[in-house]
Structures are given as structure tokens and as C-alpha cells.
Biopython code that builds the backbone (N, CA, C, O; Angstrom):
import numpy as np
from Bio.PDB.StructureBuilder import StructureBuilder

atoms = [
    (1, "MET", "N", (22.909, -22.183, -1.934)),
    (1, "MET", "CA", (22.077, -20.988, -1.699)),
    (1, "MET", "C", (21.081, -21.132, -0.863)),
    (1, "MET", "O", (20.429, -22.174, -0.931)),
    (2, "ALA", "N", (20.746, -20.157, 0.083)),
    (2, "ALA", "CA", (19.768, -20.357, 1.337)),
    (2, "ALA", "C", (18.533, -20.074, 0.722)),
    (2, "ALA", "O", (18.480, -19.284, -0.222)),
    (3, "ALA", "N", (17.412, -20.711, 1.219)),
    (3, "ALA", "CA", (16.134, -20.516, 0.937)),
    (3, "ALA", "C", (15.710, -19.102, 1.326)),
    (3, "ALA", "O", (16.356, -18.521, 2.199)),
    (4, "PRO", "N", (14.666, -18.506, 0.739)),
    (4, "PRO", "CA", (14.411, -17.267, 1.160)),
    (4, "PRO", "C", (13.400, -17.574, 2.429)),
    (4, "PRO", "O", (12.551, -18.463, 2.485)),
    (5, "ARG", "N", (13.717, -16.620, 3.399)),
    (5, "ARG", "CA", (12.920, -16.506, 4.727)),
    (5, "ARG", "C", (11.501, -16.402, 4.518)),
    (5, "ARG", "O", (10.996, -15.589, 3.744)),
    (6, "LYS", "N", (10.774, -17.345, 5.310)),
    (6, "LYS", "CA", (9.094, -17.305, 5.322)),
    (6, "LYS", "C", (8.866, -16.427, 6.278)),
    (6, "LYS", "O", (9.396, -16.501, 7.387)),
    (7, "ILE", "N", (7.837, -15.276, 5.826)),
    (7, "ILE", "CA", (7.372, -14.174, 6.644)),
    (7, "ILE", "C", (5.999, -14.852, 7.103)),
    (7, "ILE", "O", (5.168, -15.267, 6.295)),
    (8, "PHE", "N", (5.856, -14.915, 8.459)),
    (8, "PHE", "CA", (4.846, -15.238, 9.081)),
    (8, "PHE", "C", (3.811, -14.142, 9.139)),
    (8, "PHE", "O", (4.143, -12.967, 9.299)),
    (9, "ARG", "N", (2.456, -14.558, 8.998)),
    (9, "ARG", "CA", (1.305, -13.686, 9.157)),
    (9, "ARG", "C", (1.357, -12.552, 10.143)),
    (9, "ARG", "O", (1.124, -11.361, 9.935)),
    (10, "ILE", "N", (1.758, -13.239, 11.419)),
    (10, "ILE", "CA", (1.896, -12.328, 12.657)),
    (10, "ILE", "C", (2.778, -11.029, 12.513)),
    (10, "ILE", "O", (2.578, -9.923, 13.014)),
    (11, "GLU", "N", (3.872, -11.480, 11.645)),
    (11, "GLU", "CA", (4.916, -10.374, 11.345)),
    (11, "GLU", "C", (4.425, -9.314, 10.338)),
    (11, "GLU", "O", (4.729, -8.121, 10.367)),
    (12, "GLU", "N", (3.642, -9.906, 9.464)),
    (12, "GLU", "CA", (2.941, -8.810, 8.233)),
    (12, "GLU", "C", (2.106, -8.052, 9.221)),
    (12, "GLU", "O", (2.187, -6.831, 9.082)),
    (13, "THR", "N", (1.320, -8.474, 10.188)),
    (13, "THR", "CA", (0.295, -7.702, 10.663)),
    (13, "THR", "C", (0.932, -6.598, 11.687)),
    (13, "THR", "O", (0.412, -5.490, 11.819)),
    (14, "ALA", "N", (2.127, -7.004, 12.414)),
    (14, "ALA", "CA", (2.928, -6.237, 13.316)),
    (14, "ALA", "C", (3.476, -5.186, 12.582)),
    (14, "ALA", "O", (3.545, -4.042, 13.030)),
    (15, "GLY", "N", (3.977, -5.602, 11.179)),
    (15, "GLY", "CA", (4.759, -4.381, 10.565)),
    (15, "GLY", "C", (3.693, -3.385, 10.075)),
    (15, "GLY", "O", (4.023, -2.204, 9.973)),
    (16, "THR", "N", (2.516, -3.742, 9.783)),
    (16, "THR", "CA", (1.451, -2.602, 9.199)),
    (16, "THR", "C", (0.999, -1.864, 10.471)),
    (16, "THR", "O", (0.664, -0.685, 10.361)),
    (17, "ARG", "N", (0.964, -2.482, 11.694)),
    (17, "ARG", "CA", (0.796, -1.485, 12.912)),
    (17, "ARG", "C", (1.781, -0.674, 13.202)),
    (17, "ARG", "O", (1.667, 0.352, 13.873)),
    (18, "HIS", "N", (2.898, -1.144, 12.658)),
    (18, "HIS", "CA", (4.029, 0.045, 13.265)),
    (18, "HIS", "C", (4.404, 1.138, 12.367)),
    (18, "HIS", "O", (5.022, 2.145, 12.713)),
    (19, "ALA", "N", (3.887, 0.805, 10.914)),
    (19, "ALA", "CA", (3.991, 1.850, 9.638)),
    (19, "ALA", "C", (3.341, 3.230, 10.112)),
    (19, "ALA", "O", (3.898, 4.315, 9.945)),
    (20, "PRO", "N", (2.049, 3.056, 10.746)),
    (20, "PRO", "CA", (1.304, 4.468, 10.817)),
    (20, "PRO", "C", (1.840, 5.022, 12.209)),
    (20, "PRO", "O", (1.708, 6.236, 12.364)),
    (21, "GLN", "N", (2.440, 4.285, 13.266)),
    (21, "GLN", "CA", (3.183, 5.174, 14.260)),
    (21, "GLN", "C", (4.523, 5.686, 13.934)),
    (21, "GLN", "O", (4.954, 6.675, 14.528)),
    (22, "ILE", "N", (5.333, 4.976, 12.874)),
    (22, "ILE", "CA", (6.411, 5.677, 12.344)),
    (22, "ILE", "C", (5.957, 6.997, 11.593)),
    (22, "ILE", "O", (6.503, 8.054, 11.908)),
    (23, "ALA", "N", (5.087, 6.980, 10.720)),
    (23, "ALA", "CA", (4.501, 8.021, 10.024)),
    (23, "ALA", "C", (4.092, 9.109, 11.069)),
    (23, "ALA", "O", (4.502, 10.264, 10.947)),
    (24, "GLU", "N", (3.315, 8.744, 12.049)),
    (24, "GLU", "CA", (2.823, 9.886, 13.175)),
    (24, "GLU", "C", (3.915, 10.475, 13.637)),
    (24, "GLU", "O", (3.948, 11.705, 13.644)),
    (25, "THR", "N", (4.928, 9.786, 14.071)),
    (25, "THR", "CA", (6.236, 10.180, 14.712)),
    (25, "THR", "C", (6.868, 11.167, 13.840)),
    (25, "THR", "O", (7.116, 12.276, 14.312)),
    (26, "GLN", "N", (7.189, 10.873, 12.494)),
    (26, "GLN", "CA", (7.850, 11.625, 11.563)),
    (26, "GLN", "C", (7.056, 12.962, 11.315)),
    (26, "GLN", "O", (7.650, 14.038, 11.254)),
    (27, "ALA", "N", (5.730, 12.856, 11.177)),
    (27, "ALA", "CA", (4.767, 14.028, 10.970)),
    (27, "ALA", "C", (5.041, 14.987, 12.369)),
    (27, "ALA", "O", (5.313, 16.179, 12.226)),
    (28, "ALA", "N", (4.958, 14.438, 13.579)),
    (28, "ALA", "CA", (5.062, 15.144, 14.583)),
    (28, "ALA", "C", (6.527, 15.961, 14.569)),
    (28, "ALA", "O", (6.582, 17.134, 14.938)),
    (29, "LEU", "N", (7.563, 15.317, 14.165)),
    (29, "LEU", "CA", (8.845, 15.653, 14.089)),
    (29, "LEU", "C", (8.927, 17.038, 13.205)),
    (29, "LEU", "O", (9.522, 18.069, 13.518)),
    (30, "ARG", "N", (8.190, 16.785, 12.055)),
    (30, "ARG", "CA", (8.226, 17.749, 10.932)),
    (30, "ARG", "C", (7.272, 19.038, 11.347)),
    (30, "ARG", "O", (7.430, 20.158, 10.861)),
    (31, "HIS", "N", (6.282, 18.707, 12.299)),
    (31, "HIS", "CA", (5.432, 19.826, 12.675)),
    (31, "HIS", "C", (6.248, 20.694, 13.578)),
    (31, "HIS", "O", (6.302, 21.923, 13.533)),
    (32, "ALA", "N", (6.911, 19.855, 14.450)),
    (32, "ALA", "CA", (7.900, 20.584, 15.473)),
    (32, "ALA", "C", (8.874, 21.373, 14.815)),
    (32, "ALA", "O", (9.177, 22.481, 15.258)),
    (33, "GLU", "N", (9.380, 20.907, 13.814)),
    (33, "GLU", "CA", (10.400, 21.706, 13.092)),
    (33, "GLU", "C", (9.916, 22.907, 12.397)),
    (33, "GLU", "O", (10.520, 23.976, 12.493)),
    (34, "ILE", "N", (8.695, 22.747, 11.603)),
    (34, "ILE", "CA", (7.900, 24.122, 11.099)),
    (34, "ILE", "C", (7.864, 25.039, 12.114)),
    (34, "ILE", "O", (8.473, 26.080, 11.868)),
    (35, "MET", "N", (7.288, 24.954, 13.268)),
    (35, "MET", "CA", (6.856, 25.336, 14.477)),
    (35, "MET", "C", (7.894, 26.347, 14.901)),
    (35, "MET", "O", (7.681, 27.530, 15.168)),
    (36, "ARG", "N", (9.265, 25.589, 14.928)),
    (36, "ARG", "CA", (10.410, 26.295, 15.489)),
    (36, "ARG", "C", (10.816, 27.308, 14.378)),
    (36, "ARG", "O", (11.109, 28.450, 14.732)),
    (37, "GLU", "N", (10.857, 26.958, 12.997)),
    (37, "GLU", "CA", (11.145, 27.779, 12.073)),
    (37, "GLU", "C", (10.056, 29.296, 12.054)),
    (37, "GLU", "O", (10.460, 30.446, 11.879)),
    (38, "LEU", "N", (8.855, 28.937, 12.248)),
    (38, "LEU", "CA", (7.930, 29.959, 12.283)),
    (38, "LEU", "C", (8.312, 30.953, 13.316)),
    (38, "LEU", "O", (8.375, 32.167, 13.121)),
    (39, "GLY", "N", (8.561, 30.344, 14.427)),
    (39, "GLY", "CA", (8.824, 31.185, 15.617)),
    (39, "GLY", "C", (10.126, 32.111, 15.488)),
    (39, "GLY", "O", (10.247, 33.245, 15.953)),
    (40, "ALA", "N", (11.105, 31.358, 14.733)),
    (40, "ALA", "CA", (12.299, 32.263, 14.348)),
    (40, "ALA", "C", (12.047, 33.369, 13.381)),
    (40, "ALA", "O", (12.487, 34.513, 13.492)),
    (41, "LEU", "N", (11.285, 32.906, 12.410)),
    (41, "LEU", "CA", (10.844, 34.015, 11.560)),
    (41, "LEU", "C", (9.984, 35.091, 12.075)),
    (41, "LEU", "O", (9.890, 36.186, 11.521)),
    (42, "ARG", "N", (9.410, 34.783, 13.059)),
    (42, "ARG", "CA", (8.446, 35.961, 13.715)),
    (42, "ARG", "C", (9.201, 36.838, 14.541)),
    (42, "ARG", "O", (8.894, 38.015, 14.734)),
    (43, "THR", "N", (10.393, 36.147, 15.126)),
    (43, "THR", "CA", (11.337, 36.718, 16.148)),
    (43, "THR", "C", (12.139, 37.876, 15.195)),
    (43, "THR", "O", (12.394, 39.013, 15.592)),
    (44, "THR", "N", (12.453, 37.386, 13.961)),
    (44, "THR", "CA", (13.299, 38.121, 12.987)),
    (44, "THR", "C", (12.361, 39.338, 12.534)),
    (44, "THR", "O", (12.801, 40.483, 12.632)),
    (45, "LEU", "N", (11.079, 39.103, 12.042)),
    (45, "LEU", "CA", (10.583, 40.103, 11.746)),
    (45, "LEU", "C", (10.135, 41.130, 12.877)),
    (45, "LEU", "O", (9.834, 42.265, 12.508)),
    (46, "VAL", "N", (10.080, 40.857, 14.031)),
    (46, "VAL", "CA", (9.604, 41.877, 15.099)),
    (46, "VAL", "C", (10.990, 42.776, 15.258)),
    (46, "VAL", "O", (10.932, 44.001, 15.361)),
    (47, "ALA", "N", (12.072, 42.143, 15.265)),
    (47, "ALA", "CA", (13.299, 42.712, 15.419)),
    (47, "ALA", "C", (13.557, 43.708, 14.276)),
    (47, "ALA", "O", (13.966, 44.838, 14.548)),
    (48, "ALA", "N", (13.361, 43.376, 13.168)),
    (48, "ALA", "CA", (13.641, 44.303, 11.953)),
    (48, "ALA", "C", (12.846, 45.308, 12.123)),
    (48, "ALA", "O", (11.736, 45.247, 12.651)),
    (49, "PRO", "N", (13.531, 46.559, 11.556)),
    (49, "PRO", "CA", (12.800, 47.912, 11.561)),
    (49, "PRO", "C", (11.738, 47.992, 10.162)),
    (49, "PRO", "O", (12.047, 47.603, 9.036)),
    (50, "PRO", "N", (10.665, 48.487, 10.487)),
    (50, "PRO", "CA", (9.979, 48.561, 9.254)),
    (50, "PRO", "C", (10.121, 49.322, 8.105)),
    (50, "PRO", "O", (10.000, 50.546, 8.066)),
    (51, "ARG", "N", (10.377, 48.601, 7.172)),
    (51, "ARG", "CA", (11.140, 49.294, 6.081)),
    (51, "ARG", "C", (9.934, 49.931, 5.531)),
    (51, "ARG", "O", (10.127, 51.146, 5.521)),
    (52, "ARG", "N", (8.853, 49.652, 5.101)),
    (52, "ARG", "CA", (7.757, 50.154, 4.492)),
    (52, "ARG", "C", (7.498, 51.678, 5.102)),
    (52, "ARG", "O", (7.533, 52.724, 4.453)),
    (53, "ALA", "N", (7.264, 51.547, 6.334)),
    (53, "ALA", "CA", (7.034, 52.825, 6.920)),
    (53, "ALA", "C", (8.027, 54.030, 6.752)),
    (53, "ALA", "O", (7.702, 55.197, 6.532)),
    (54, "ALA", "N", (9.309, 53.527, 6.899)),
    (54, "ALA", "CA", (10.473, 54.600, 6.780)),
    (54, "ALA", "C", (10.608, 54.824, 5.338)),
    (54, "ALA", "O", (11.266, 55.820, 5.038)),
    (55, "ALA", "N", (10.123, 54.108, 4.360)),
    (55, "ALA", "CA", (10.224, 54.455, 2.828)),
    (55, "ALA", "C", (9.078, 55.598, 2.774)),
    (55, "ALA", "O", (9.293, 56.700, 2.268)),
    (56, "VAL", "N", (7.926, 55.252, 3.305)),
    (56, "VAL", "CA", (6.854, 56.237, 3.191)),
    (56, "VAL", "C", (7.082, 57.441, 3.758)),
    (56, "VAL", "O", (6.797, 58.439, 3.096)),
    (57, "LEU", "N", (7.649, 57.594, 5.116)),
    (57, "LEU", "CA", (8.046, 58.807, 5.652)),
    (57, "LEU", "C", (9.130, 59.460, 4.896)),
    (57, "LEU", "O", (9.094, 60.684, 4.778)),
    (58, "SER", "N", (10.185, 58.713, 4.320)),
    (58, "SER", "CA", (11.166, 59.557, 3.607)),
    (58, "SER", "C", (10.611, 60.200, 2.362)),
    (58, "SER", "O", (10.894, 61.347, 2.014)),
    (59, "LYS", "N", (9.741, 59.324, 1.666)),
    (59, "LYS", "CA", (8.969, 59.955, 0.657)),
    (59, "LYS", "C", (8.104, 61.177, 0.812)),
    (59, "LYS", "O", (8.010, 62.091, -0.008)),
    (60, "HIS", "N", (7.545, 61.085, 1.857)),
    (60, "HIS", "CA", (6.562, 62.128, 2.265)),
    (60, "HIS", "C", (7.293, 63.378, 2.708)),
    (60, "HIS", "O", (6.806, 64.494, 2.528)),
    (61, "SER", "N", (8.727, 63.139, 3.416)),
    (61, "SER", "CA", (9.317, 64.479, 3.935)),
    (61, "SER", "C", (9.920, 65.042, 2.360)),
    (61, "SER", "O", (9.922, 66.243, 2.088)),
    (62, "ALA", "N", (10.363, 64.102, 1.505)),
    (62, "ALA", "CA", (10.903, 64.629, 0.211)),
    (62, "ALA", "C", (9.855, 65.391, -0.389)),
    (62, "ALA", "O", (10.088, 66.528, -0.800)),
    (63, "ILE", "N", (8.593, 64.814, -0.489)),
    (63, "ILE", "CA", (7.707, 65.610, -1.079)),
    (63, "ILE", "C", (7.323, 67.019, -0.431)),
    (63, "ILE", "O", (6.845, 67.930, -1.106)),
    (64, "GLU", "N", (7.583, 67.118, 0.976)),
    (64, "GLU", "CA", (7.181, 68.269, 1.474)),
    (64, "GLU", "C", (8.368, 69.325, 1.274)),
    (64, "GLU", "O", (8.175, 70.534, 1.152)),
    (65, "ARG", "N", (9.460, 68.786, 1.261)),
    (65, "ARG", "CA", (10.698, 69.679, 1.082)),
    (65, "ARG", "C", (10.668, 70.286, -0.422)),
    (65, "ARG", "O", (11.150, 71.388, -0.684)),
    (66, "LEU", "N", (10.084, 69.494, -1.325)),
    (66, "LEU", "CA", (10.163, 69.979, -2.638)),
    (66, "LEU", "C", (9.042, 70.952, -2.807)),
    (66, "LEU", "O", (9.225, 71.854, -3.624)),
    (67, "ALA", "N", (7.881, 70.905, -2.141)),
    (67, "ALA", "CA", (6.651, 71.633, -2.177)),
    (67, "ALA", "C", (7.082, 73.025, -1.418)),
    (67, "ALA", "O", (6.734, 74.127, -1.842)),
    (68, "SER", "N", (7.819, 72.851, -0.339)),
    (68, "SER", "CA", (8.223, 74.041, 0.289)),
    (68, "SER", "C", (9.270, 75.019, -0.505)),
    (68, "SER", "O", (9.234, 76.249, -0.501)),
    (69, "GLU", "N", (10.226, 74.172, -1.196)),
    (69, "GLU", "CA", (11.071, 74.924, -2.104)),
    (69, "GLU", "C", (10.348, 75.429, -3.175)),
    (69, "GLU", "O", (10.676, 76.557, -3.542)),
    (70, "LEU", "N", (9.331, 74.806, -3.843)),
    (70, "LEU", "CA", (8.531, 75.531, -4.981)),
    (70, "LEU", "C", (7.727, 76.736, -4.437)),
    (70, "LEU", "O", (7.610, 77.741, -5.138)),
    (71, "HIS", "N", (7.216, 76.670, -3.312)),
    (71, "HIS", "CA", (6.474, 77.912, -2.869)),
    (71, "HIS", "C", (7.449, 78.994, -2.585)),
    (71, "HIS", "O", (7.231, 80.160, -2.915)),
    (72, "PHE", "N", (8.712, 78.538, -1.865)),
    (72, "PHE", "CA", (9.684, 79.733, -1.866)),
    (72, "PHE", "C", (9.935, 80.400, -3.077)),
    (72, "PHE", "O", (9.950, 81.630, -3.030)),
    (73, "VAL", "N", (10.177, 79.722, -4.381)),
    (73, "VAL", "CA", (10.701, 80.120, -5.597)),
    (73, "VAL", "C", (9.244, 80.944, -6.180)),
    (73, "VAL", "O", (9.366, 81.993, -6.811)),
    (74, "GLN", "N", (7.949, 80.378, -5.908)),
    (74, "GLN", "CA", (6.946, 81.056, -6.358)),
    (74, "GLN", "C", (6.819, 82.507, -5.694)),
    (74, "GLN", "O", (6.365, 83.487, -6.283)),
    (75, "SER", "N", (7.335, 82.491, -4.254)),
    (75, "SER", "CA", (7.017, 83.854, -3.855)),
    (75, "SER", "C", (7.994, 84.670, -4.011)),
    (75, "SER", "O", (7.733, 85.862, -3.848)),
    (76, "ILE", "N", (9.173, 84.343, -4.310)),
    (76, "ILE", "CA", (10.390, 85.364, -5.001)),
    (76, "ILE", "C", (9.945, 85.802, -6.370)),
    (76, "ILE", "O", (10.019, 86.978, -6.726)),
    (77, "ILE", "N", (9.482, 84.840, -7.126)),
    (77, "ILE", "CA", (9.218, 85.179, -8.564)),
    (77, "ILE", "C", (7.899, 86.177, -8.437)),
    (77, "ILE", "O", (7.752, 87.012, -9.329)),
    (78, "SER", "N", (7.111, 86.126, -7.553)),
    (78, "SER", "CA", (5.801, 87.060, -7.403)),
    (78, "SER", "C", (6.160, 88.142, -6.484)),
    (78, "SER", "O", (5.300, 88.967, -6.177)),
    (79, "GLY", "N", (7.191, 88.206, -6.077)),
    (79, "GLY", "CA", (7.688, 89.482, -5.515)),
    (79, "GLY", "C", (7.135, 89.479, -4.002)),
    (79, "GLY", "O", (7.127, 90.563, -3.420)),
    (80, "THR", "N", (6.716, 88.440, -3.389)),
    (80, "THR", "CA", (6.048, 88.685, -1.975)),
    (80, "THR", "C", (7.267, 88.675, -0.801)),
    (80, "THR", "O", (7.041, 89.051, 0.349)),
    (81, "GLN", "N", (8.446, 88.245, -1.202)),
    (81, "GLN", "CA", (9.524, 88.155, -0.295)),
    (81, "GLN", "C", (10.951, 88.859, -0.831)),
    (81, "GLN", "O", (12.031, 88.324, -1.081)),
    (82, "PRO", "N", (10.556, 90.215, -0.908)),
    (82, "PRO", "CA", (11.762, 90.955, -1.469)),
    (82, "PRO", "C", (12.983, 91.127, -0.930)),
    (82, "PRO", "O", (14.003, 91.398, -1.564)),
    (83, "GLU", "N", (12.861, 90.918, 0.655)),
    (83, "GLU", "CA", (14.088, 91.065, 1.411)),
    (83, "GLU", "C", (14.937, 89.645, 1.308)),
    (83, "GLU", "O", (16.143, 89.658, 1.550)),
    (84, "GLN", "N", (14.411, 88.695, 1.023)),
    (84, "GLN", "CA", (15.339, 87.608, 0.601)),
    (84, "GLN", "C", (15.841, 87.260, -0.665)),
    (84, "GLN", "O", (16.569, 86.301, -0.920)),
    (85, "CYS", "N", (15.342, 88.217, -1.541)),
    (85, "CYS", "CA", (15.813, 87.973, -3.118)),
    (85, "CYS", "C", (17.292, 87.998, -3.293)),
    (85, "CYS", "O", (17.806, 87.349, -4.204)),
    (86, "GLY", "N", (17.968, 88.675, -2.509)),
    (86, "GLY", "CA", (19.311, 89.061, -2.654)),
    (86, "GLY", "C", (20.335, 87.712, -2.803)),
    (86, "GLY", "O", (21.312, 87.678, -3.551)),
    (87, "GLN", "N", (19.906, 86.665, -1.964)),
    (87, "GLN", "CA", (20.555, 85.336, -2.019)),
    (87, "GLN", "C", (19.767, 84.213, -2.000)),
    (87, "GLN", "O", (20.060, 83.188, -1.384)),
    (88, "ALA", "N", (18.618, 84.399, -2.760)),
    (88, "ALA", "CA", (17.671, 83.314, -2.746)),
    (88, "ALA", "C", (17.921, 82.202, -3.711)),
    (88, "ALA", "O", (17.699, 81.061, -3.307)),
    (89, "ILE", "N", (18.278, 82.346, -4.723)),
    (89, "ILE", "CA", (18.638, 81.504, -5.648)),
    (89, "ILE", "C", (20.074, 81.039, -5.677)),
    (89, "ILE", "O", (20.851, 81.683, -6.382)),
    (90, "SER", "N", (20.501, 80.050, -5.032)),
    (90, "SER", "CA", (21.932, 79.554, -5.311)),
    (90, "SER", "C", (22.805, 80.841, -4.901)),
    (90, "SER", "O", (23.813, 80.870, -5.607)),
    (91, "GLY", "N", (22.762, 81.746, -4.139)),
    (91, "GLY", "CA", (23.673, 82.797, -4.136)),
    (91, "GLY", "C", (23.757, 83.726, -5.166)),
    (91, "GLY", "O", (24.846, 84.233, -5.437)),
    (92, "ALA", "N", (22.758, 84.009, -5.767)),
    (92, "ALA", "CA", (22.581, 84.825, -6.995)),
    (92, "ALA", "C", (22.459, 86.225, -6.736)),
    (92, "ALA", "O", (21.386, 86.413, -6.162)),
    (93, "PRO", "N", (23.121, 87.342, -6.916)),
    (93, "PRO", "CA", (22.995, 88.604, -6.479)),
    (93, "PRO", "C", (21.216, 89.187, -6.929)),
    (93, "PRO", "O", (20.590, 88.657, -7.846)),
    (94, "ALA", "N", (20.729, 90.181, -6.193)),
    (94, "ALA", "CA", (19.596, 90.477, -6.523)),
    (94, "ALA", "C", (19.226, 90.880, -7.851)),
    (94, "ALA", "O", (18.078, 90.668, -8.240)),
    (95, "ALA", "N", (20.217, 91.532, -8.713)),
    (95, "ALA", "CA", (20.041, 91.883, -10.134)),
    (95, "ALA", "C", (19.607, 90.510, -11.038)),
    (95, "ALA", "O", (18.692, 90.461, -11.860)),
    (96, "GLU", "N", (20.496, 89.443, -10.662)),
    (96, "GLU", "CA", (20.391, 88.226, -11.096)),
    (96, "GLU", "C", (19.190, 87.759, -11.093)),
    (96, "GLU", "O", (18.536, 87.367, -12.059)),
    (97, "THR", "N", (18.778, 87.818, -9.543)),
    (97, "THR", "CA", (17.245, 87.188, -9.295)),
    (97, "THR", "C", (16.178, 87.697, -9.806)),
    (97, "THR", "O", (15.197, 86.975, -9.985)),
    (98, "ILE", "N", (16.160, 88.933, -10.114)),
    (98, "ILE", "CA", (15.081, 89.855, -10.659)),
    (98, "ILE", "C", (15.009, 89.500, -12.016)),
    (98, "ILE", "O", (13.935, 89.273, -12.573)),
    (99, "ARG", "N", (16.277, 89.433, -12.666)),
    (99, "ARG", "CA", (16.340, 89.029, -14.089)),
    (99, "ARG", "C", (15.487, 87.442, -14.149)),
    (99, "ARG", "O", (14.520, 87.250, -14.886)),
    (100, "ILE", "N", (15.926, 86.656, -13.450)),
    (100, "ILE", "CA", (15.379, 85.148, -13.401)),
    (100, "ILE", "C", (13.812, 85.267, -13.250)),
    (100, "ILE", "O", (12.966, 84.586, -13.830)),
    (101, "ALA", "N", (13.620, 86.270, -12.355)),
    (101, "ALA", "CA", (12.082, 86.285, -11.925)),
    (101, "ALA", "C", (11.342, 86.732, -13.123)),
    (101, "ALA", "O", (10.256, 86.259, -13.456)),
    (102, "HIS", "N", (12.045, 87.770, -13.828)),
    (102, "HIS", "CA", (11.276, 88.269, -15.039)),
    (102, "HIS", "C", (11.188, 87.185, -16.273)),
    (102, "HIS", "O", (10.230, 87.252, -17.044)),
    (103, "GLU", "N", (11.957, 86.428, -16.403)),
    (103, "GLU", "CA", (11.971, 85.402, -17.405)),
    (103, "GLU", "C", (10.990, 84.132, -17.056)),
    (103, "GLU", "O", (10.406, 83.462, -17.907)),
    (104, "LEU", "N", (10.933, 83.960, -15.823)),
    (104, "LEU", "CA", (10.026, 83.003, -15.451)),
    (104, "LEU", "C", (8.674, 83.430, -15.436)),
    (104, "LEU", "O", (7.789, 82.601, -15.647)),
    (105, "THR", "N", (8.381, 84.718, -15.193)),
    (105, "THR", "CA", (6.874, 85.190, -15.198)),
    (105, "THR", "C", (6.339, 85.164, -16.519)),
    (105, "THR", "O", (6.838, 85.664, -17.527)),
    (106, "PRO", "N", (5.393, 84.600, -16.423)),
    (106, "PRO", "CA", (4.385, 84.567, -17.686)),
    (106, "PRO", "C", (4.108, 85.907, -18.312)),
    (106, "PRO", "O", (4.036, 86.870, -17.549)),
    (107, "SER", "N", (3.962, 86.071, -19.451)),
    (107, "SER", "CA", (3.749, 87.469, -20.180)),
    (107, "SER", "C", (2.319, 87.820, -20.406)),
    (107, "SER", "O", (2.024, 88.878, -20.962)),
]
sb = StructureBuilder()
sb.init_structure("model")
sb.init_model(0)
sb.init_chain("A")
sb.init_seg("    ")
for serial, (resi, resn, name, xyz) in enumerate(atoms, 1):
    if name == "N":
        sb.init_residue(resn, " ", resi, " ")
    sb.init_atom(name, np.array(xyz, "f"), 0.0, 1.0, " ", f" {name:<3s}", serial, name[0])
structure = sb.get_structure()
């Protein structure tokens, strides 16, 4: 069996001097990798359409449409738009619309 190799003091000090350089090199490579990934993420975010703004606009337009329809129904019930009463509520004839208006009007 061979005797274990003796490590000289100069080898020990040289080994400790190279260890920080290796760690610094690995840290620099890791930093470069992180920066590349951040750049790719930034590019993806810039290219993607703004989802939140589209959702807010869609919700806002739905609210405006509902408000418009409610104002229309209110005007029909109150009788301020008699010329449109004939086909106002889902194609119902004028007599049916008037009956619905009387049912919905508070007593």
C-alpha cells in the first residue's frame, strides 16, 4: 500500500489563494445569468399586452352599457319615450310594454 502523499505548506497556501478566485468567477457567472434572465423577463413584459388595463376597460364598458340599458328602461316606464315603446322590450308589442310598465311602476 502506498503511503499518503504529503501536502507541502506552499500547496496549502496556493490552494487557499485560488479558492476565492473560483468563488468570484462563479459569482460573476451567476450574476451574468441572472441579468440575462431579467433582460428576457423585461422583454416579455414589454411585449405582452397590458391585461389589467384591458380588464378595467372591459368592466367599465360593461357598467356603462348596463347603466344605459337601465336608463332606457326607466324612460320607457316613466313614459318619456313613447315612440320607442312599441318594440322596446325584447320585441314586445306596445300593449305588452305598457302592461309591463304598469306592473313595474310603484303604486
